[in-house]
N, CA, C and O atoms as a MOPAC input file, in Angstrom:
PM7 MOZYME 1SCF
protein

 N     41.68300 1    85.21300 1  -105.60200 1
 C     41.28100 1    86.06900 1  -106.68200 1
 C     40.03500 1    86.83400 1  -106.23500 1
 O     39.08900 1    86.25200 1  -105.70200 1
 N     40.05300 1    88.10700 1  -106.45600 1
 C     38.88100 1    88.92800 1  -106.19800 1
 C     38.15700 1    89.17600 1  -107.50600 1
 O     38.78100 1    89.46800 1  -108.52600 1
 N     36.84700 1    89.05900 1  -107.47300 1
 C     36.02100 1    89.32100 1  -108.64300 1
 C     34.85000 1    90.19700 1  -108.20700 1
 O     34.08900 1    89.84600 1  -107.30400 1
 N     34.72800 1    91.33300 1  -108.86400 1
 C     33.59500 1    92.21500 1  -108.62900 1
 C     32.60500 1    91.99700 1  -109.76200 1
 O     32.93500 1    92.20600 1  -110.93000 1
 N     31.39900 1    91.57700 1  -109.42100 1
 C     30.35400 1    91.35300 1  -110.40900 1
 C     29.22300 1    92.33400 1  -110.13200 1
 O     29.20000 1    92.98600 1  -109.08900 1
 N     28.30100 1    92.43400 1  -111.05400 1
 C     27.14000 1    93.29700 1  -110.82000 1
 C     26.24900 1    92.73600 1  -109.71600 1
 O     25.41200 1    93.45800 1  -109.17400 1
 N     26.41600 1    91.47200 1  -109.38100 1
 C     25.64100 1    90.85300 1  -108.30200 1
 C     26.34800 1    90.91800 1  -106.95900 1
 O     25.75700 1    90.57200 1  -105.93600 1
 N     27.60700 1    91.35700 1  -106.94100 1
 C     28.35300 1    91.43800 1  -105.69000 1
 C     29.79200 1    90.98700 1  -105.86000 1
 O     30.24000 1    90.62800 1  -106.94900 1
 N     30.48500 1    91.02200 1  -104.75700 1
 C     31.92000 1    90.77400 1  -104.69000 1
 C     32.18500 1    89.33300 1  -104.27800 1
 O     31.53900 1    88.81100 1  -103.36900 1
 N     33.14600 1    88.68800 1  -104.95500 1
 C     33.53800 1    87.31700 1  -104.64100 1
 C     35.03400 1    87.23100 1  -104.38800 1
 O     35.81800 1    87.95100 1  -105.00600 1
 N     35.42000 1    86.36100 1  -103.49000 1
 C     36.82100 1    85.99300 1  -103.30200 1
 C     36.89800 1    84.49200 1  -103.52100 1
 O     36.23500 1    83.71900 1  -102.83000 1
 N     37.71200 1    84.08600 1  -104.49000 1
 C     37.82800 1    82.66700 1  -104.84000 1
 C     39.25100 1    82.22400 1  -104.52900 1
 O     40.22100 1    82.77800 1  -105.04700 1
 N     39.35100 1    81.20900 1  -103.66900 1
 C     40.66000 1    80.69800 1  -103.26300 1
 C     40.64200 1    79.16900 1  -103.27300 1
 O     39.58700 1    78.53600 1  -103.24000 1
 N     41.82600 1    78.61100 1  -103.31900 1
 C     41.98000 1    77.16400 1  -103.18400 1
 C     41.45400 1    76.75300 1  -101.81300 1
 O     41.77000 1    77.39700 1  -100.81300 1
 N     40.65700 1    75.68900 1  -101.75400 1
 C     40.23300 1    75.16800 1  -100.45000 1
 C     41.45400 1    74.59100 1   -99.74700 1
 O     42.23600 1    73.85800 1  -100.35200 1
 N     41.61300 1    74.91400 1   -98.49300 1
 C     42.81000 1    74.52600 1   -97.74900 1
 C     42.98700 1    73.01000 1   -97.65400 1
 O     44.11400 1    72.51400 1   -97.70000 1
 N     41.88500 1    72.27300 1   -97.52300 1
 C     42.00500 1    70.83900 1   -97.29400 1
 C     41.53800 1    69.95200 1   -98.42900 1
 O     41.68100 1    68.73100 1   -98.36000 1
 N     40.97500 1    70.55300 1   -99.48300 1
 C     40.44000 1    69.75400 1  -100.59200 1
 C     41.01600 1    70.29200 1  -101.89900 1
 O     40.53300 1    71.30500 1  -102.40600 1
 N     42.03400 1    69.64000 1  -102.45400 1
 C     42.72200 1    70.17400 1  -103.63500 1
 C     41.83900 1    70.34300 1  -104.86400 1
 O     42.14800 1    71.15700 1  -105.73400 1
 N     40.74800 1    69.59200 1  -104.95300 1
 C     39.87300 1    69.66000 1  -106.12300 1
 C     38.77600 1    70.72000 1  -105.98900 1
 O     37.93200 1    70.86300 1  -106.87400 1
 N     38.79400 1    71.46600 1  -104.86900 1
 C     37.71800 1    72.42200 1  -104.59900 1
 C     38.25300 1    73.83600 1  -104.38900 1
 O     39.38600 1    74.05300 1  -103.96100 1
 N     37.37700 1    74.78500 1  -104.71200 1
 C     37.59100 1    76.17200 1  -104.33200 1
 C     36.74000 1    76.47200 1  -103.11900 1
 O     35.74900 1    75.79100 1  -102.85500 1
 N     37.12800 1    77.48000 1  -102.39600 1
 C     36.24500 1    78.08500 1  -101.41900 1
 C     35.88300 1    79.43800 1  -102.02800 1
 O     36.74700 1    80.28900 1  -102.23900 1
 N     34.61300 1    79.62000 1  -102.30200 1
 C     34.12100 1    80.87300 1  -102.87000 1
 C     33.46700 1    81.62600 1  -101.72200 1
 O     32.52500 1    81.15000 1  -101.08900 1
 N     34.00500 1    82.82900 1  -101.47400 1
 C     33.58800 1    83.59800 1  -100.31500 1
 C     32.99100 1    84.92600 1  -100.76100 1
 O     33.30100 1    85.43700 1  -101.83700 1
 N     32.12000 1    85.47600 1   -99.90300 1
 C     31.47800 1    86.75000 1  -100.22100 1
 C     31.16800 1    87.50800 1   -98.93800 1
 O     31.09200 1    86.92400 1   -97.85600 1
 N     30.99100 1    88.81000 1   -99.07600 1
 C     30.63100 1    89.66600 1   -97.93800 1
 C     29.13000 1    89.61600 1   -97.66500 1
 O     28.68400 1    89.83800 1   -96.53900 1
 N     28.35500 1    89.32100 1   -98.71700 1
 C     26.90300 1    89.16900 1   -98.59600 1
 C     26.52500 1    87.85400 1   -99.27100 1
 O     27.27800 1    87.37800 1  -100.12100 1
 N     25.40800 1    87.25800 1   -98.93400 1
 C     25.05600 1    85.96800 1   -99.54700 1
 C     24.56800 1    86.07300 1  -100.99100 1
 O     24.56800 1    85.07100 1  -101.70700 1
 N     24.15300 1    87.25500 1  -101.43300 1
 C     23.51000 1    87.39600 1  -102.73900 1
 C     24.30700 1    86.84900 1  -103.92000 1
 O     23.73400 1    86.11000 1  -104.72100 1
 N     25.58300 1    87.16300 1  -104.07700 1
 C     26.26200 1    86.61100 1  -105.25700 1
 C     26.38100 1    85.08200 1  -105.22600 1
 O     26.31000 1    84.43200 1  -106.26900 1
 N     26.55700 1    84.52300 1  -104.05100 1
 C     26.62700 1    83.05800 1  -103.95400 1
 C     25.27300 1    82.44500 1  -104.29700 1
 O     25.21100 1    81.43400 1  -104.99600 1
 N     24.19000 1    83.04800 1  -103.81100 1
 C     22.84100 1    82.55400 1  -104.11100 1
 C     22.54300 1    82.65200 1  -105.60200 1
 O     21.91800 1    81.76300 1  -106.17900 1
 N     22.98900 1    83.72900 1  -106.21400 1
 C     22.70500 1    83.93500 1  -107.63400 1
 C     23.48900 1    82.98400 1  -108.52900 1
 O     22.92200 1    82.39300 1  -109.44900 1
 N     24.77200 1    82.83100 1  -108.27500 1
 C     25.61300 1    82.06800 1  -109.18400 1
 C     25.65900 1    80.57600 1  -108.88200 1
 O     25.87100 1    79.77800 1  -109.79500 1
 N     25.46800 1    80.18000 1  -107.63700 1
 C     25.48100 1    78.76100 1  -107.26000 1
 C     24.30200 1    78.45900 1  -106.34500 1
 O     24.50300 1    78.10100 1  -105.18400 1
 N     23.06300 1    78.59700 1  -106.85100 1
 C     21.87300 1    78.45400 1  -106.00000 1
 C     21.68600 1    77.05700 1  -105.42100 1
 O     20.99400 1    76.89500 1  -104.41500 1
 N     22.28900 1    76.05000 1  -106.03600 1
 C     22.11100 1    74.67300 1  -105.56000 1
 C     23.03900 1    74.33100 1  -104.39300 1
 O     22.94200 1    73.23700 1  -103.83700 1
 N     23.92800 1    75.23900 1  -104.01600 1
 C     24.87500 1    74.96900 1  -102.93300 1
 C     24.45600 1    75.67700 1  -101.64600 1
 O     24.00100 1    76.82100 1  -101.66300 1
 N     24.62000 1    74.97400 1  -100.54600 1
 C     24.34100 1    75.57000 1   -99.24400 1
 C     25.43500 1    76.56900 1   -98.89400 1
 O     26.62500 1    76.30400 1   -99.06900 1
 N     25.00900 1    77.70400 1   -98.40300 1
 C     25.94400 1    78.75100 1   -98.00600 1
 C     26.22300 1    78.60800 1   -96.52000 1
 O     25.31100 1    78.54500 1   -95.69600 1
 N     27.49700 1    78.55900 1   -96.20700 1
 C     27.93500 1    78.50400 1   -94.81600 1
 C     28.10800 1    79.94500 1   -94.33300 1
 O     28.77900 1    80.74400 1   -94.98600 1
 N     27.50600 1    80.27500 1   -93.19600 1
 C     27.66100 1    81.60700 1   -92.60800 1
 C     28.50100 1    81.46800 1   -91.34100 1
 O     28.12200 1    80.76800 1   -90.40100 1
 N     29.64000 1    82.14200 1   -91.33200 1
 C     30.56700 1    82.06100 1   -90.19500 1
 C     30.71900 1    83.46000 1   -89.61900 1
 O     31.32900 1    84.33300 1   -90.23700 1
 N     30.16300 1    83.66800 1   -88.43500 1
 C     30.13100 1    84.99300 1   -87.83300 1
 C     31.48900 1    85.61400 1   -87.56200 1
 O     31.61800 1    86.83600 1   -87.62400 1
 N     32.49900 1    84.82200 1   -87.26700 1
 C     33.81300 1    85.36400 1   -86.90700 1
 C     34.74200 1    85.53400 1   -88.09600 1
 O     35.81100 1    86.13000 1   -87.96500 1
 N     34.34800 1    85.01400 1   -89.26400 1
 C     35.24900 1    84.98600 1   -90.42100 1
 C     35.31400 1    86.33900 1   -91.12700 1
 O     34.36800 1    87.12500 1   -91.07400 1
 N     36.43100 1    86.59800 1   -91.78200 1
 C     36.55600 1    87.85100 1   -92.53000 1
 C     35.56900 1    87.89700 1   -93.68900 1
 O     35.04800 1    88.96800 1   -94.00200 1
 N     35.29900 1    86.77400 1   -94.32800 1
 C     34.22400 1    86.66000 1   -95.30500 1
 C     33.16600 1    85.77500 1   -94.66600 1
 O     33.35100 1    84.56300 1   -94.55000 1
 N     32.07900 1    86.36600 1   -94.25900 1
 C     31.06400 1    85.64200 1   -93.49200 1
 C     30.41400 1    84.51600 1   -94.30000 1
 O     30.11000 1    83.46000 1   -93.74500 1
 N     30.19900 1    84.72400 1   -95.59500 1
 C     29.44100 1    83.77200 1   -96.40800 1
 C     30.37600 1    83.04600 1   -97.36600 1
 O     31.22200 1    83.66500 1   -98.01000 1
 N     30.21500 1    81.72200 1   -97.45400 1
 C     31.11400 1    80.93600 1   -98.29600 1
 C     30.48700 1    79.60800 1   -98.69100 1
 O     29.59500 1    79.08500 1   -98.02400 1
 N     30.98500 1    79.09300 1   -99.78700 1
 C     30.63000 1    77.74900 1  -100.22100 1
 C     31.92200 1    77.01700 1  -100.58100 1
 O     32.89000 1    77.62000 1  -101.04400 1
 N     31.91100 1    75.72100 1  -100.35800 1
 C     32.99300 1    74.85100 1  -100.79900 1
 C     32.45100 1    74.11700 1  -102.01200 1
 O     31.41300 1    73.46000 1  -101.94000 1
 N     33.16900 1    74.23200 1  -103.14300 1
 C     32.58600 1    73.78700 1  -104.40500 1
 C     33.67900 1    73.22400 1  -105.32100 1
 O     34.78300 1    73.76600 1  -105.36900 1
 N     33.37900 1    72.14800 1  -106.04100 1
 C     34.36500 1    71.62800 1  -106.99000 1
 C     34.76600 1    72.69800 1  -108.00600 1
 O     33.93300 1    73.47800 1  -108.46900 1
 N     36.03300 1    72.71800 1  -108.33700 1
 C     36.55300 1    73.72000 1  -109.26800 1
 C     35.80700 1    73.69400 1  -110.60300 1
 O     35.56100 1    74.74200 1  -111.20200 1
 N     35.44800 1    72.49500 1  -111.06700 1
 C     34.78700 1    72.40300 1  -112.37100 1
 C     33.38600 1    73.01500 1  -112.37600 1
 O     32.80800 1    73.22000 1  -113.44400 1
 N     32.83600 1    73.30800 1  -111.19800 1
 C     31.54700 1    73.99500 1  -111.12900 1
 C     31.71700 1    75.51200 1  -111.07100 1
 O     30.76500 1    76.24900 1  -111.33000 1
 N     32.89600 1    75.97800 1  -110.74100 1
 C     33.15000 1    77.41700 1  -110.63300 1
 C     33.54900 1    78.00300 1  -111.98100 1
 O     33.04200 1    79.05400 1  -112.37400 1
 N     34.43600 1    77.34400 1  -112.68000 1
 C     35.00700 1    77.88900 1  -113.91800 1
 C     33.93400 1    78.25300 1  -114.95000 1
 O     33.99800 1    79.35500 1  -115.49500 1
 N     32.94600 1    77.38700 1  -115.25300 1
 C     31.95500 1    77.77300 1  -116.25900 1
 C     31.09200 1    78.96500 1  -115.82900 1
 O     30.66400 1    79.75500 1  -116.67100 1
 N     30.84000 1    79.09300 1  -114.54200 1
 C     30.03800 1    80.22300 1  -114.05100 1
 C     30.80900 1    81.52600 1  -114.23400 1
 O     30.25600 1    82.51800 1  -114.71000 1
 N     32.08200 1    81.52300 1  -113.85700 1
 C     32.90500 1    82.72300 1  -114.02600 1
 C     33.05800 1    83.05100 1  -115.50900 1
 O     33.02000 1    84.21900 1  -115.89500 1
 N     33.22800 1    82.03500 1  -116.32800 1
 C     33.31900 1    82.25500 1  -117.77400 1
 C     32.04500 1    82.90900 1  -118.29800 1
 O     32.11800 1    83.83100 1  -119.11100 1
 N     30.89500 1    82.45400 1  -117.85300 1
 C     29.61500 1    83.02600 1  -118.29900 1
 C     29.44200 1    84.46500 1  -117.81000 1
 O     28.89700 1    85.30400 1  -118.52800 1
 N     29.89900 1    84.75000 1  -116.59900 1
 C     29.83800 1    86.13200 1  -116.09400 1
 C     30.62500 1    87.04300 1  -117.04100 1
 O     30.14600 1    88.11300 1  -117.41600 1
 N     31.81500 1    86.62400 1  -117.42200 1
 C     32.64800 1    87.41400 1  -118.33300 1
 C     31.98500 1    87.51400 1  -119.70500 1
 O     31.93500 1    88.59000 1  -120.30100 1
 N     31.48400 1    86.40000 1  -120.19500 1
 C     30.86700 1    86.36300 1  -121.52300 1
 C     29.64200 1    87.28200 1  -121.60500 1
 O     29.33900 1    87.81400 1  -122.67300 1
 N     28.94900 1    87.46700 1  -120.49900 1
 C     27.70600 1    88.24900 1  -120.51500 1
 C     27.92200 1    89.75700 1  -120.38700 1
 O     26.95600 1    90.51800 1  -120.43200 1
 N     29.16800 1    90.20000 1  -120.22900 1
 C     29.42200 1    91.63800 1  -120.10000 1
 C     29.02000 1    92.32700 1  -121.40400 1
 O     29.52500 1    92.00500 1  -122.48000 1
 N     28.09600 1    93.28500 1  -121.27700 1
 C     27.64700 1    94.05100 1  -122.42800 1
 C     27.62300 1    95.53800 1  -122.13900 1
 O     27.18000 1    96.33100 1  -122.97000 1
 N     28.08900 1    95.91200 1  -120.98200 1
 C     28.08200 1    97.31300 1  -120.56900 1
 C     29.45200 1    97.93600 1  -120.80300 1
 O     30.45800 1    97.23800 1  -120.92900 1
 N     29.47000 1    99.26600 1  -120.85700 1
 C     30.73000 1    99.98400 1  -121.03900 1
 C     31.18700 1   100.66500 1  -119.75900 1
 O     32.28100 1   101.22600 1  -119.71200 1
 N     30.36100 1   100.62100 1  -118.72000 1
 C     30.73700 1   101.18200 1  -117.41500 1
 C     30.25200 1   100.24400 1  -116.31800 1
 O     29.05200 1   100.14300 1  -116.06400 1
 N     31.18500 1    99.56200 1  -115.67300 1
 C     30.82700 1    98.60100 1  -114.63000 1
 C     30.10800 1    99.27500 1  -113.47000 1
 O     29.04400 1    98.81900 1  -113.05000 1
 N     30.68100 1   100.35900 1  -112.94700 1
 C     30.08300 1   101.00600 1  -111.76700 1
 C     28.64000 1   101.44200 1  -112.03400 1
 O     27.78100 1   101.32400 1  -111.15900 1
 N     28.37600 1   101.94600 1  -113.24000 1
 C     27.00800 1   102.39700 1  -113.53700 1
 C     26.01900 1   101.23300 1  -113.55700 1
 O     24.82900 1   101.43200 1  -113.31200 1
 N     26.49000 1   100.03400 1  -113.84200 1
 C     25.62300 1    98.84800 1  -113.81300 1
 C     25.22400 1    98.46900 1  -112.39100 1
 O     24.29400 1    97.68800 1  -112.19000 1
 N     25.92300 1    99.02100 1  -111.41000 1
 C     25.69900 1    98.65000 1  -110.01400 1
 C     25.00800 1    99.75600 1  -109.22200 1
 O     24.93400 1    99.68200 1  -107.99600 1
 N     24.50200 1   100.78200 1  -109.91000 1
 C     23.89900 1   101.92500 1  -109.23000 1
 C     22.59900 1   101.59000 1  -108.50900 1
 O     22.15800 1   102.36300 1  -107.65700 1
 N     21.97200 1   100.45500 1  -108.82900 1
 C     20.71600 1   100.08300 1  -108.16700 1
 C     20.91800 1    99.64100 1  -106.72000 1
 O     19.94900 1    99.55900 1  -105.96500 1
 N     22.13500 1    99.36100 1  -106.32800 1
 C     22.46900 1    98.99900 1  -104.94300 1
 C     23.39500 1   100.09600 1  -104.40800 1
 O     24.60300 1   100.07500 1  -104.64400 1
 N     22.81200 1   101.04300 1  -103.69400 1
 C     23.56500 1   102.21700 1  -103.23700 1
 C     24.80400 1   101.86200 1  -102.42800 1
 O     25.87200 1   102.43000 1  -102.65500 1
 N     24.67800 1   100.93900 1  -101.49500 1
 C     25.81800 1   100.58100 1  -100.64000 1
 C     26.94200 1    99.94900 1  -101.44900 1
 O     28.10900 1   100.29600 1  -101.27400 1
 N     26.59300 1    99.02900 1  -102.32800 1
 C     27.60300 1    98.36900 1  -103.16700 1
 C     28.25100 1    99.38400 1  -104.11000 1
 O     29.47000 1    99.38700 1  -104.28500 1
 N     27.43500 1   100.23500 1  -104.70900 1
 C     27.96600 1   101.24800 1  -105.61700 1
 C     28.94500 1   102.17500 1  -104.89800 1
 O     30.01300 1   102.47900 1  -105.43000 1
 N     28.59200 1   102.62500 1  -103.69600 1
 C     29.50100 1   103.48700 1  -102.92200 1
 C     30.81100 1   102.76300 1  -102.62500 1
 O     31.88500 1   103.35700 1  -102.72000 1
 N     30.72500 1   101.49100 1  -102.26800 1
 C     31.94000 1   100.70600 1  -102.00800 1
 C     32.79400 1   100.61200 1  -103.27500 1
 O     34.01600 1   100.74900 1  -103.20900 1
 N     32.16300 1   100.38200 1  -104.41900 1
 C     32.90000 1   100.29100 1  -105.67800 1
 C     33.59800 1   101.61000 1  -106.01500 1
 O     34.73400 1   101.60900 1  -106.49100 1
 N     32.92600 1   102.72300 1  -105.76900 1
 C     33.53700 1   104.03000 1  -106.03400 1
 C     34.76100 1   104.22900 1  -105.14400 1
 O     35.78200 1   104.75100 1  -105.59200 1
 N     34.65700 1   103.81600 1  -103.89200 1
 C     35.81000 1   103.93900 1  -102.99200 1
 C     36.96300 1   103.04500 1  -103.46000 1
 O     38.12000 1   103.46400 1  -103.44400 1
 N     36.65100 1   101.83300 1  -103.87100 1
 C     37.68400 1   100.91900 1  -104.36900 1
 C     38.30700 1   101.49300 1  -105.64200 1
 O     39.52700 1   101.45800 1  -105.80400 1
 N     37.47400 1   102.02300 1  -106.54600 1
 C     37.99100 1   102.64500 1  -107.76000 1
 C     38.97500 1   103.75600 1  -107.40900 1
 O     40.03800 1   103.86700 1  -108.01800 1
 N     38.61600 1   104.57200 1  -106.42700 1
 C     39.46200 1   105.69100 1  -106.02300 1
 C     40.80200 1   105.21000 1  -105.46100 1
 O     41.85100 1   105.75600 1  -105.80100 1
 N     40.76600 1   104.20600 1  -104.61700 1
 C     42.00400 1   103.66000 1  -104.04800 1
 C     42.89900 1   103.12400 1  -105.15600 1
 O     44.10200 1   103.38100 1  -105.14900 1
 N     42.34500 1   102.39200 1  -106.09900 1
 C     43.14700 1   101.82600 1  -107.18400 1
 C     43.62900 1   102.91000 1  -108.14900 1
 O     44.71300 1   102.79600 1  -108.72200 1
 N     42.82400 1   103.96100 1  -108.32900 1
 C     43.26600 1   105.08300 1  -109.15500 1
 C     44.47600 1   105.75900 1  -108.51500 1
 O     45.43800 1   106.10100 1  -109.20300 1
 N     44.42600 1   105.94800 1  -107.22000 1
 C     45.57500 1   106.52400 1  -106.51100 1
 C     46.79400 1   105.61400 1  -106.60700 1
 O     47.91700 1   106.10100 1  -106.74100 1
 N     46.59400 1   104.32300 1  -106.54200 1
 C     47.68500 1   103.35900 1  -106.70300 1
 C     48.31700 1   103.51600 1  -108.08900 1
 O     49.54000 1   103.54000 1  -108.22800 1
 N     47.46100 1   103.62300 1  -109.11000 1
 C     47.94200 1   103.79800 1  -110.48100 1
 C     48.76500 1   105.07500 1  -110.61700 1
 O     49.78100 1   105.09300 1  -111.31200 1
 N     48.33100 1   106.12600 1  -109.96300 1
 C     49.03500 1   107.40500 1  -110.06500 1
 C     50.47200 1   107.30500 1  -109.57900 1
 O     51.32700 1   108.08600 1  -109.99700 1
 N     50.74000 1   106.35800 1  -108.70500 1
 C     52.10200 1   106.14600 1  -108.23600 1
 C     53.02600 1   105.63700 1  -109.33000 1
 O     54.24700 1   105.68000 1  -109.17800 1
 N     52.45600 1   105.15300 1  -110.43300 1
 C     53.25800 1   104.61300 1  -111.53500 1
 C     53.32200 1   105.55800 1  -112.73100 1
 O     54.00800 1   105.27500 1  -113.71400 1
 N     52.61600 1   106.66800 1  -112.64900 1
 C     52.62800 1   107.62100 1  -113.74700 1
 C     54.00600 1   108.23500 1  -113.87600 1
 O     54.61400 1   108.66300 1  -112.89500 1
 N     54.47100 1   108.26800 1  -115.07400 1
 C     55.78300 1   108.83600 1  -115.33500 1
 C     56.93200 1   107.88600 1  -115.01700 1
 O     58.10100 1   108.24000 1  -115.16800 1
 N     56.59200 1   106.68000 1  -114.57600 1
 C     57.66100 1   105.72500 1  -114.22200 1
 C     58.26100 1   105.08500 1  -115.44700 1
 O     59.16800 1   104.26100 1  -115.33100 1

């Protein structure tokens, strides 16, 4: 699952070897530090997602729920304008998904 937050991008997947855990991955350490500060972040130079934590599922669900519950803005991208690089990436992703949507118009 991909989740874009105002603090950064997360990829949450089942841990390959631990059924009770997720592996929460990120492109930068900031979202992991913000949402799970008590967990050590593993940095893997060769991995597609360099930064990751292995964490029990029951510790992830309430954090994601709170992220959703705290949404009070009407424009996600505008909430991320303070980080130029992240904002530019979000605009590019928005554009790609908009083009994807256009393929279904009139269908």
